[in-house]
Structures are given as C-alpha cells and as structure tokens.
N, C-alpha and C positions, 0 to 999 in steps of 0.2 A: 641531438636529442633535446626535447623541450622539457623544461622543468615546470612543475606546478607550484604556483605561488598563490596561497590562499590567505584571506584575511584571518587574523587571529580569532575573531569572534565565531567564524564558521567552524563547526565541529563536523568531523567526518565520522560516518558510521563504520562499524567493524567491517561490513561487507565492502564498503567503498575503499577502505584501507587495503583489504585483501586483494581486490581487483587492481588497485593501483600498484600494489607490490608485485603482483603477477606480471603486469605490464612492464614494470621496471626490470624484473628478472629477464623477461624476453629481450628487452633492449640491452641489458648488460651482457647476456649470452651472445647476442649479435656482435656487440663491441669486443667481447673477448675473442670471438672467432676472427674478427678483423685484425686485432692486435697480434694474435698468433700467426695469422697469414703474413703480416708485415714483419714480424720478428723472425720467422723461419729463414727467409733469404739473408737477412742481416746477420743472423747467428752463424750461418754457414760461411759467409764472407768475412766474418769477424777475424778468423784466424789468418786470412790472407791480407787483411787490411786493404781491401779494394778501394774503398772511398775513405777520405779523411772525415772524421766525425761519425762514422758508422758505429763506432764503439759507444759514443755518447748517445746516439739515437737508440741503440740497442738497450742501453741502461735505462733511458727514459721509458721505452716501451715496456721493459720488465717491471719498472716501478708502477707504471700505469696498469699493467696486467695484474700486479699484486693488489692494487686498489680495487680493481674490478672484481677480483676473486673475493676480496674482503666484503665488498658490497653485495655480491651474490650470497655469501655466507650469512650476512646480516639479514638479507631478504628471506632466506630460508628459515632463519630463526624467527622472523616476524610471522611467517606462515605457520610454522610449528606452534608458536605461541598462540596465534589466533585459533588454530585447531584445538589446542589444549584448553583455551578459554571457552571455546564452544562446548567442549566436553564437560568442563566444570559447570558451566551455566546449565547445561542439560541435566547434569546430576543434581544441581541445586533445585531445579524445577521439580525433578522427581521426588527429592526429599521433602520439598514443601508440600507436594500433593500427598505424600505419605504422612506428613505431620497433620495435615487437615483431616485425613482419614482416621488417624489415631485419635485426634481430638474428638471427632464425631463418635468414634467407637467408645472412647472414655466416657463421654456424656451419656451414651446409651447404657453403658455398664453401670454408671452412677444411678441412672433412673431405675434400672433393673434391681440394683442393690437396695434402693430406697423402697421400692415396691415389696421386695422380699423381706426387708426389715419390718415393714408394716404388717405383712402377713404373719411374721414371727411374733410380733407384739400381740396381735389379735389371738393367735394360737396360745400364747402364754397366758393371756387374760382368760381365755376359755378354759384352759387347764386349771388355772387358779380357781375359777368359779366352780368347775366340776369338783375340785378338791374340797371346796367349802361345802358343796351340796353333799358330797360323800361323807364328810365329817358330820354334817347335820343328820344325815340318814343313819349313820352309825350311832350317833347320840340318841336319836329317836328309837332306834332298834333296842338299844340298851335300856332306855326308859320303859319301853313296851315289855321287855323281858322282866324288868323289875316289877312292873305292874302285874304281869302274869304270875310271877313268883309270889307276889304279895296277895293276889286274889285267891289262890287255893288256901292260903293260911287263914284268910278271913272267912272262907266258907267252912273250914274246920272249926274255927272258934266262933261260929255264929252265935251271936247273942240272940235269944228269942226276941221276936218282934214285940211281944207284949211288954217285956221289961223295958224296952226302949220307949214304948209308947207311954209307959208309966212315968 
C-alpha cells in the first residue's frame, strides 16, 4: 500500500480528505480480509502446534488485525465527522441566508414604521389645527350670540335719532 506524503504547505480540501479516506478504507478492508485469511489456518493449527513459531505469527497477525480495525474505525469517524461538518456548514449557510432576509425585512419594517409615524404626526397636526378652528368657531359663535342678545336690547332702548343728532 502506498502512503501519501504531502508537503506541509499544501492544504487538502474536505472533499480530497474524504476521497482519500474512502480509498484508505478500501485498502484497510482488503488488508483485513488478507489477515483474516492468513489467521484462520494458523488459529486452527495453533492447538496442534504444527509449526514452531506459528503461535508467534498468530499473535503478530492478531495485533496487526487490531491495528487495522482501529484504522478502519478512525476512518469511519473521519467520514462521519466530514458528513457532520457538511451538515453544520449547510445549516450555517441557511442561517446566514435567513439572517440576511431578516435584516432586509427589519429594514423594510423600519421604513414602514417611519412612514406611519410621519402620517401619524401629520394627522395629529391636522387634528390640532381642526381643534383650534373649532375653538375659534365656537368663540365666534358665542360672540355672535352675545351680539344678537345685545342687539334686541338696543332696539328696545332706542334713543331717538334726533336726540343723538343734537
């Protein structure tokens, strides 16, 4: 099996790491199968001690098989982590889009509120002006009533024109 040696400055993308990990998993699974195939006859002969050193080879194959299993487990963890990171990144992008939409909506609502506040201010000014006009008209109405009330009294107590002319 060939190992990949990369310079430290070269960065691998997540996709490259996933593809490399999948290739390593395939290689490790093949190696695991080979080790199991080698271990099966040795394990059956182990009880009979057919060959000297078979027990030692069997022990070495088991250790190697454990290391292969560990490597496969770690590779599966890397793939699961990559999948999880992809899901997190996707969720992050969705949330960013939602934040942008909410910022736009917030700006629109602020503009609507400002327009509504201006309308309210104009309406309040119009109401105040109408109240003033109403007060003025009531005042004028009261003055007219007073004038009308005073006019009949003047007519009753009319002083002859001649006396005024005098």
